[in-house]
TIRO-2110 file (N, C-alpha, C; in Angstrom, 1 decimal):
// TIRO-2110
-4.4, -10.3, 12.2, N, 1, A
-4.5, -9.4, 13.4, CA, 1, A
-5.2, -10.2, 14.5, C, 1, A
-4.4, -10.6, 15.4, N, 2, A
-4.9, -11.4, 16.5, CA, 2, A
-5.7, -10.6, 17.5, C, 2, A
-6.5, -11.4, 18.3, N, 3, A
-7.2, -10.7, 19.4, CA, 3, A
-6.2, -10.1, 20.3, C, 3, A
-6.5, -8.9, 20.8, N, 4, A
-5.6, -8.2, 21.7, CA, 4, A
-4.5, -7.5, 20.9, C, 4, A
-4.7, -7.4, 19.6, N, 5, A
-3.7, -6.7, 18.7, CA, 5, A
-4.0, -5.2, 18.7, C, 5, A
-4.0, -4.7, 17.5, N, 6, A
-4.3, -3.2, 17.4, CA, 6, A
-5.7, -2.8, 17.6, C, 6, A
-6.6, -3.7, 17.5, N, 7, A
-8.0, -3.4, 17.7, CA, 7, A
-8.6, -2.7, 16.5, C, 7, A
-8.1, -2.9, 15.3, N, 8, A
-8.6, -2.3, 14.1, CA, 8, A
-9.1, -3.4, 13.2, C, 8, A
-10.1, -3.0, 12.4, N, 9, A
-10.6, -4.0, 11.4, CA, 9, A
-9.9, -3.9, 10.0, C, 9, A
-9.2, -2.8, 9.8, N, 10, A
-8.5, -2.6, 8.5, CA, 10, A
-7.2, -1.8, 8.7, C, 10, A
-6.2, -2.3, 8.0, N, 11, A
-4.9, -1.5, 7.9, CA, 11, A
-4.8, -1.2, 6.5, C, 11, A
-4.2, 0.0, 6.2, N, 12, A
-4.0, 0.4, 4.8, CA, 12, A
-2.7, 1.0, 4.7, C, 12, A
-2.1, 0.9, 3.4, N, 13, A
-0.9, 1.6, 3.1, CA, 13, A
-0.9, 2.0, 1.7, C, 13, A
-0.1, 3.0, 1.4, N, 14, A
0.1, 3.5, 0.0, CA, 14, A
1.6, 3.4, -0.4, C, 14, A
1.8, 3.2, -1.7, N, 15, A
3.1, 3.1, -2.2, CA, 15, A
3.2, 3.5, -3.6, C, 15, A
4.3, 3.9, -4.1, N, 16, A
4.5, 4.2, -5.5, CA, 16, A
4.3, 2.9, -6.3, C, 16, A
3.5, 3.0, -7.4, N, 17, A
3.3, 1.8, -8.2, CA, 17, A
4.6, 1.3, -8.8, C, 17, A
5.6, 2.1, -8.9, N, 18, A
6.9, 1.7, -9.5, CA, 18, A
7.7, 1.0, -8.4, C, 18, A
7.4, 1.1, -7.1, N, 19, A
8.2, 0.5, -6.1, CA, 19, A
7.8, -1.0, -5.8, C, 19, A
8.3, -1.8, -6.7, N, 20, A
7.9, -3.2, -6.6, CA, 20, A
8.3, -3.9, -5.4, C, 20, A
9.4, -3.5, -4.8, N, 21, A
9.9, -4.1, -3.5, CA, 21, A
8.9, -3.9, -2.4, C, 21, A
8.4, -2.7, -2.3, N, 22, A
7.4, -2.3, -1.2, CA, 22, A
6.1, -3.1, -1.4, C, 22, A
5.7, -3.2, -2.7, N, 23, A
4.5, -3.8, -3.0, CA, 23, A
4.6, -5.3, -2.7, C, 23, A
5.7, -5.9, -3.0, N, 24, A
5.9, -7.4, -2.7, CA, 24, A
5.9, -7.6, -1.2, C, 24, A
6.5, -6.7, -0.4, N, 25, A
6.5, -6.9, 1.1, CA, 25, A
5.1, -6.8, 1.6, C, 25, A
4.3, -5.9, 1.1, N, 26, A
2.9, -5.7, 1.5, CA, 26, A
2.1, -7.0, 1.1, C, 26, A
2.3, -7.5, -0.1, N, 27, A
1.6, -8.7, -0.5, CA, 27, A
2.0, -9.9, 0.4, C, 27, A
3.3, -10.1, 0.8, N, 28, A
3.7, -11.2, 1.6, CA, 28, A
3.1, -11.0, 3.0, C, 28, A
2.8, -9.8, 3.5, N, 29, A
2.2, -9.5, 4.8, CA, 29, A
0.7, -9.7, 4.7, C, 29, A
0.2, -10.0, 3.5, N, 30, A
-1.3, -10.3, 3.4, CA, 30, A
-2.1, -9.1, 2.9, C, 30, A
-1.5, -8.0, 2.6, N, 31, A
-2.2, -6.9, 2.0, CA, 31, A
-2.6, -7.2, 0.6, C, 31, A
-3.8, -6.6, 0.2, N, 32, A
-4.3, -6.8, -1.2, CA, 32, A
-4.4, -5.4, -1.8, C, 32, A
-4.1, -5.3, -3.1, N, 33, A
-4.2, -4.0, -3.7, CA, 33, A
-5.7, -3.6, -3.9, C, 33, A
-6.1, -2.5, -3.4, N, 34, A
-7.5, -2.0, -3.4, CA, 34, A
-7.7, -1.0, -4.4, C, 34, A
-6.7, -0.3, -4.9, N, 35, A
-6.9, 0.8, -5.9, CA, 35, A
-5.6, 1.3, -6.4, C, 35, A
-5.7, 2.0, -7.5, N, 36, A
-4.5, 2.7, -8.1, CA, 36, A
-4.9, 4.1, -8.4, C, 36, A
-4.0, 5.0, -8.0, N, 37, A
-4.1, 6.4, -8.2, CA, 37, A
-3.2, 6.9, -9.3, C, 37, A
-3.8, 7.3, -10.4, N, 38, A
-3.0, 7.8, -11.6, CA, 38, A
-2.4, 9.1, -11.3, C, 38, A
-1.1, 9.3, -11.7, N, 39, A
-0.4, 10.6, -11.5, CA, 39, A
-0.6, 11.1, -10.1, C, 39, A
-0.4, 10.2, -9.1, N, 40, A
-0.6, 10.5, -7.7, CA, 40, A
0.4, 11.3, -7.0, C, 40, A
1.7, 11.1, -7.4, N, 41, A
2.8, 11.8, -6.6, CA, 41, A
3.9, 12.2, -7.5, C, 41, A
4.7, 13.0, -7.0, N, 42, A
5.9, 13.5, -7.7, CA, 42, A
7.1, 12.8, -7.0, C, 42, A
8.0, 12.2, -7.8, N, 43, A
9.2, 11.5, -7.4, CA, 43, A
10.4, 12.2, -7.9, C, 43, A
11.5, 11.9, -7.4, N, 44, A
12.8, 12.4, -7.8, CA, 44, A
13.2, 13.7, -7.1, C, 44, A
14.4, 14.0, -7.1, N, 45, A
14.9, 15.1, -6.4, CA, 45, A
14.5, 16.4, -6.9, C, 45, A
14.3, 16.5, -8.2, N, 46, A
13.9, 17.8, -8.8, CA, 46, A
12.4, 17.8, -9.0, C, 46, A
11.7, 16.7, -8.7, N, 47, A
10.2, 16.6, -8.8, CA, 47, A
9.8, 16.5, -10.3, C, 47, A
10.7, 15.9, -11.1, N, 48, A
10.4, 15.8, -12.5, CA, 48, A
9.6, 14.6, -12.9, C, 48, A
9.4, 13.6, -12.1, N, 49, A
8.6, 12.4, -12.5, CA, 49, A
7.3, 12.3, -11.7, C, 49, A
6.2, 12.3, -12.4, N, 50, A
4.9, 12.1, -11.8, CA, 50, A
4.6, 10.6, -11.9, C, 50, A
4.3, 10.0, -10.7, N, 51, A
4.2, 8.5, -10.6, CA, 51, A
2.8, 8.1, -10.2, C, 51, A
2.4, 7.0, -10.6, N, 52, A
1.1, 6.4, -10.1, CA, 52, A
1.4, 5.9, -8.7, C, 52, A
0.3, 5.8, -7.9, N, 53, A
0.4, 5.2, -6.6, CA, 53, A
-0.6, 4.1, -6.4, C, 53, A
-0.4, 3.2, -5.5, N, 54, A
-1.3, 2.1, -5.2, CA, 54, A
-1.7, 2.1, -3.8, C, 54, A
-2.9, 1.7, -3.5, N, 55, A
-3.5, 1.6, -2.2, CA, 55, A
-3.7, 0.2, -1.9, C, 55, A
-3.2, -0.3, -0.7, N, 56, A
-3.4, -1.7, -0.3, CA, 56, A
-4.0, -1.7, 1.0, C, 56, A
-4.8, -2.8, 1.3, N, 57, A
-5.5, -2.9, 2.5, CA, 57, A
-5.4, -4.4, 3.0, C, 57, A
-5.5, -4.5, 4.4, N, 58, A
-5.5, -5.8, 5.0, CA, 58, A
-6.6, -5.7, 6.0, C, 58, A
-7.7, -6.6, 5.8, N, 59, A
-8.8, -6.6, 6.7, CA, 59, A
-8.6, -7.7, 7.8, C, 59, A
-9.2, -7.5, 8.9, N, 60, A
-9.1, -8.5, 10.0, CA, 60, A
-9.7, -9.8, 9.5, C, 60, A
-10.7, -9.8, 8.6, N, 61, A
-11.3, -11.0, 8.1, CA, 61, A
-10.4, -11.7, 7.1, C, 61, A
-9.3, -11.1, 6.6, N, 62, A
-8.4, -11.7, 5.7, CA, 62, A
-7.5, -12.7, 6.3, C, 62, A
-7.4, -12.6, 7.6, N, 63, A
-6.4, -13.5, 8.4, CA, 63, A
-7.1, -14.7, 8.8, C, 63, A
END
């Protein structure tokens, strides 16, 4: 996060733990996994699958 950027010291995102593509994109962008939420969300059209979630963060000091 360069000077004159968003002016934030931390960016965060959440994703399904099963969504490896989203997690890879976040890692390539410099995000680090900060936590895991067990049985965090319901996935699927009928809401039949309860999935874990992950929390990722990118700090200004990480760059």
